[in-house]
FISEDREN-390980 format. One line per field, with one value per residue (C-alpha): residue number from 1; residue in three letters; x, y, z. Coordinates in steps of 0.001 Angstrom, whole numbers. Layout:
N
num (NUM; ...)
residu (Ala; ...)
east (X; ...)
north (Y; ...)
up (Z; ...)
This chain:
196
num (1; 2; 3; 4; 5; 6; 7; 8; 9; 10; 11; 12; 13; 14; 15; 16; 17; 18; 19; 20; 21; 22; 23; 24; 25; 26; 27; 28; 29; 30; 31; 32; 33; 34; 35; 36; 37; 38; 39; 40; 41; 42; 43; 44; 45; 46; 47; 48; 49; 50; 51; 52; 53; 54; 55; 56; 57; 58; 59; 60; 61; 62; 63; 64; 65; 66; 67; 68; 69; 70; 71; 72; 73; 74; 75; 76; 77; 78; 79; 80; 81; 82; 83; 84; 85; 86; 87; 88; 89; 90; 91; 92; 93; 94; 95; 96; 97; 98; 99; 100; 101; 102; 103; 104; 105; 106; 107; 108; 109; 110; 111; 112; 113; 114; 115; 116; 117; 118; 119; 120; 121; 122; 123; 124; 125; 126; 127; 128; 129; 130; 131; 132; 133; 134; 135; 136; 137; 138; 139; 140; 141; 142; 143; 144; 145; 146; 147; 148; 149; 150; 151; 152; 153; 154; 155; 156; 157; 158; 159; 160; 161; 162; 163; 164; 165; 166; 167; 168; 169; 170; 171; 172; 173; 174; 175; 176; 177; 178; 179; 180; 181; 182; 183; 184; 185; 186; 187; 188; 189; 190; 191; 192; 193; 194; 195; 196)
residu (Unk; Unk; Unk; Unk; Unk; Unk; Unk; Unk; Unk; Unk; Unk; Unk; Unk; Unk; Unk; Unk; Unk; Unk; Unk; Unk; Unk; Unk; Unk; Unk; Unk; Unk; Unk; Unk; Unk; Unk; Unk; Unk; Unk; Unk; Unk; Unk; Unk; Unk; Unk; Unk; Unk; Unk; Unk; Unk; Unk; Unk; Unk; Unk; Unk; Unk; Unk; Unk; Unk; Unk; Unk; Unk; Unk; Unk; Unk; Unk; Unk; Unk; Unk; Unk; Unk; Unk; Unk; Unk; Unk; Unk; Unk; Unk; Unk; Unk; Unk; Unk; Unk; Unk; Unk; Unk; Unk; Unk; Unk; Unk; Unk; Unk; Unk; Unk; Unk; Unk; Unk; Unk; Unk; Unk; Unk; Unk; Unk; Unk; Unk; Unk; Unk; Unk; Unk; Unk; Unk; Unk; Unk; Unk; Unk; Unk; Unk; Unk; Unk; Unk; Unk; Unk; Unk; Unk; Unk; Unk; Unk; Unk; Unk; Unk; Unk; Unk; Unk; Unk; Unk; Unk; Unk; Unk; Unk; Unk; Unk; Unk; Unk; Unk; Unk; Unk; Unk; Unk; Unk; Unk; Unk; Unk; Unk; Unk; Unk; Unk; Unk; Unk; Unk; Unk; Unk; Unk; Unk; Unk; Unk; Unk; Unk; Unk; Unk; Unk; Unk; Unk; Unk; Unk; Unk; Unk; Unk; Unk; Unk; Unk; Unk; Unk; Unk; Unk; Unk; Unk; Unk; Unk; Unk; Unk; Unk; Unk; Unk; Unk; Unk; Unk; Unk; Unk; Unk; Unk; Unk; Unk)
east (14459; 15485; 13035; 12171; 9877; 8969; 7789; 5802; 4151; 3277; 1732; -210; -1700; -2420; -4497; -6025; -8213; -9463; -7482; -8224; -6901; -3800; -3284; -3681; -871; 1270; 586; 1616; 4702; 5653; 5391; 7149; 9985; 10449; 10724; 13132; 15363; 15143; 15995; 18814; 16959; 16624; 13921; 13070; 12823; 10459; 8497; 7659; 5829; 3936; 2960; 1702; 51; -3466; -2886; -5289; -8016; -10078; -10212; -10457; -11997; -13597; -11423; -11714; -9228; -9668; -9276; -6645; -8266; -9074; -7203; -4279; -3862; -4561; -2104; 585; 143; 561; 3674; 5141; 4681; 6635; 9472; 8985; 10935; 9220; 9881; 7846; 5095; 5003; 4754; 1832; 75; 781; -880; -4250; -4866; -7225; -4386; -2794; 643; 2881; 4585; 8161; 10306; 10733; 9239; 6083; 5689; 6204; 3795; 1082; 1696; 1470; -1531; -4565; -3159; -2523; -6252; -7180; -4720; -5967; -9598; -8718; -7062; -9908; -12511; -10384; -11545; -8032; -7440; -3783; -1853; 752; -1811; -2924; -2139; -1680; -4181; -6866; -5909; -6274; -9867; -10665; -8989; -11242; -14400; -15895; -18100; -15117; -13531; -15365; -13442; -10196; -9701; -8304; -7306; -5116; -3475; -2712; -1518; 705; 2508; 2855; 4324; 6733; 7717; 6901; 4636; 1325; 1371; 5075; 4306; 1341; 3404; 6150; 3656; 2046; 5450; 6245; 2929; 3445; 6748; 4809; 1744; 1648; 1889; -856; -3139; -3090; -1338; -4485; -5054; -8410; -9752; -12454)
north (1339; -2252; -3940; -7468; -10075; -11194; -7702; -7384; -10778; -9845; -6547; -8290; -10885; -8226; -6175; -9091; -11747; -13327; -16473; -16269; -12691; -13717; -16610; -14187; -12002; -15119; -16255; -12857; -13046; -16433; -15073; -11776; -13633; -15863; -12796; -11136; -14196; -14267; -10551; -10741; -8559; -8841; -11484; -10532; -6831; -7492; -9952; -7114; -5189; -8329; -9234; -5732; -4773; -5609; -5610; -2673; -4006; -5794; -2765; -110; -1710; 1496; 4205; 7861; 8867; 12613; 12344; 9594; 7452; 3752; 944; 1261; 4875; 4166; 1291; 3268; 6173; 3740; 2193; 5642; 6482; 3349; 4415; 2017; 3046; 5006; 2393; -167; 2398; 3403; -248; -770; 2385; 1420; -1993; -200; 1479; 4069; 5699; 6762; 6129; 5061; 1681; 2667; 307; -3402; -4078; -2083; -3830; -7296; -6686; -5517; -8392; -11022; -9680; -10646; -13815; -15447; -15048; -16838; -19668; -20096; -20188; -22757; -25025; -24707; -25933; -29019; -32163; -32830; -29158; -29743; -27092; -29702; -31065; -27671; -27327; -24307; -25843; -25796; -22251; -21062; -22344; -20699; -17449; -17267; -18044; -14760; -16674; -18172; -16116; -12954; -10899; -11440; -8612; -10259; -6883; -6236; -9641; -8889; -5340; -6639; -9069; -6372; -3838; -6512; -7264; -10967; -13044; -13620; -17412; -17506; -15145; -17219; -20422; -18737; -17616; -21073; -22679; -20239; -21030; -24782; -24480; -22959; -25213; -26160; -22550; -21527; -24406; -25678; -28990; -31114; -30888; -29165; -32085; -34211)
up (30186; 29577; 27217; 28294; 26821; 30364; 31352; 28117; 28681; 32270; 31125; 28354; 30714; 33344; 30869; 28929; 30546; 27316; 26613; 22886; 22703; 24672; 22240; 19314; 20647; 21231; 17648; 16294; 18529; 17032; 13479; 14247; 16021; 12979; 10746; 13202; 13005; 9200; 9003; 11600; 14106; 17887; 18372; 21949; 21073; 18167; 20337; 22727; 19983; 18971; 22538; 23247; 19954; 21238; 25000; 25525; 23197; 25846; 28171; 25425; 22303; 21052; 19571; 18725; 16039; 16624; 20391; 19981; 22653; 22833; 21088; 20321; 21491; 25176; 25278; 23490; 25925; 28820; 27241; 26503; 30197; 31072; 28769; 25846; 22714; 19961; 17249; 19206; 19828; 16160; 15091; 17491; 16257; 12641; 12925; 12959; 9583; 11082; 13059; 9746; 11264; 8367; 8592; 7769; 9836; 9149; 12581; 11758; 8389; 9877; 12773; 10365; 7951; 10702; 12612; 10522; 8951; 12331; 13005; 9785; 10449; 14029; 12863; 10188; 12757; 15256; 12733; 12014; 13783; 15126; 16110; 15236; 13325; 12341; 9860; 8507; 4805; 2559; 111; 2808; 3840; 240; 162; 3478; 2427; -654; 1341; 2544; 4969; 6799; 9604; 8543; 11103; 9202; 6724; 3582; 2121; 5172; 4710; 1044; 1831; 4631; 2326; -346; 2103; 3297; -293; 36; -2214; -401; -131; 647; 3544; 4730; 4559; 6604; 9278; 9346; 9901; 12730; 14395; 13917; 15790; 18714; 18559; 22237; 23519; 21086; 22103; 18509; 19167; 19073; 22831; 22229; 20166; 21765)
């Protein structure tokens, strides 16, 4: 099958009603695309994995590792039925530690490394009065990263592990992801338009 970003986006929006979850997948896409460009990989191809990594989460949030059902198993089964390539499916499975699918490809490592940190960055921007990612600083992110009370849903260990697996220094990685998200501020709704 021909892999297209447009088809992936359509599938993601068809399965996901939550605007915040859609924006999360778009944020991960922005970061993964930036890494694809940096690593001389096909940006649109990598974007597909990013756009679809959580597309089944809203409909199938619970998972059963033994039965291999729920997120991300259900989504991957659906994508396999549509003919999506195994490297994309393995990257999607690998972004969830509990699947025990090893992250061997660059795509799998990048997807995992970008997933949790985009959530922390988004949360940091949304608590800003101006709600504008252009004004988000690394210094502020460092404080929020250390605060266990802030964005509790973001697993800091996963963020650290993701950078390590990618072979990139943690704050260099976070700065890179922040820059990628800043370049896509309007699409992510982080351009200040949400400010009162």
